[in-house]
C-alpha positions, 0 to 999 in steps of 0.5 A: 162543293168545288171539291165535291163538283172536282171529284165528280168531274174526274170520276166521269173523265175516268169513266168516259176514258175507260169506257171508250178505251174497252170499246176500241180493245175489243174492236182492234189492239191498240198498237203504235205505228210510229216507231219511238228510239229508246229513251234514257233513264233520265226522263228530262223534267217537263212545264207545269202551267197554271189555269191562267197560264193555261187560260192564256194560251187557249185565248190567243187570238192571232193568225196561228193555229194554237191545237190542244190536246188534253190528256193523261198516260193512262188514257186508251184513246188519248194514247192512240190519238198521239201518232197522228199529231205527230204526224202533223208537227212534222208535216206543220213544222216551219208554219204557224202551227203549235201543238200542245199536249198538256197532261192532267195526270196527277201531281205524284207521278209528274216528274217519273211516269208523265217524262217516260211516256212523254220521252217514248212517245216523242212529245216531250217538247211538246207537253206542258203539265196542268194539275187536275185537281185545279181544274173546277167549273169556271175553268171550263165555263170561260175557256170552252163552249162544249167541254164539262171537264167530263172525259178525255181525250179533248182537243181545242182547237184556235185561229183568231175567233175560230174555234173547235172542240173535239170531246173524244178519240180523234182520228187521223182524217178529223184532225186533217179536216179540222186543221185544213178549215181552220187554216183557211 
C-alpha cells in the first residue's frame, strides 16, 4: 500500500511540475539572469539527510528563520526560482536566516547530475539530498499543514511557531514579502 501511495505522490509531483513548466515556457523563455562561474568537472559531493534529519530541520523553533525549498534538477519552475533564493542568501548574509535547498532527485544522480547542477547554479553550499522514494503520507502529515507531496517546487518557512507554505513557483516579490513578514 505504501508503494502505491508513494508512486502516486511521485507521479503527481512529476505531472505538476511538468504542467507548470509547459505553461511557463509558453509565456516566456526561461533565462538565468545571474551569471554563474565555470564549474569544475569534479563536483563536491552533497550531504544526504534522512527523513528524521529533515523533520528536525523543518521543526526547529527559535529566532532563526528557516527557509526550505524542495526542488529537483529536472523541474523547470524549480530552476526558474533559484535566482530569487540566491539573491536573498546574499542580501541576508549574517542575519538569522538559513536557506536550504532539498533535492528530491533520484539517488542514481546524487553523485553526478545533482552536484554538477548545484555547482552550476551556485547553491551547492546550501543543498542537501533527500531520498524521495522514502517520503510517505506520515512525513507530510507530520511536517506540513498543506503540502502532500503532490507537486514541486515547494517552499516551507518557519520562525519560532510561525510557518508559511508555498506550493508552486515563488516570485521574487512573494519571497521578499513572506520573508519580511516572518522576520517581523
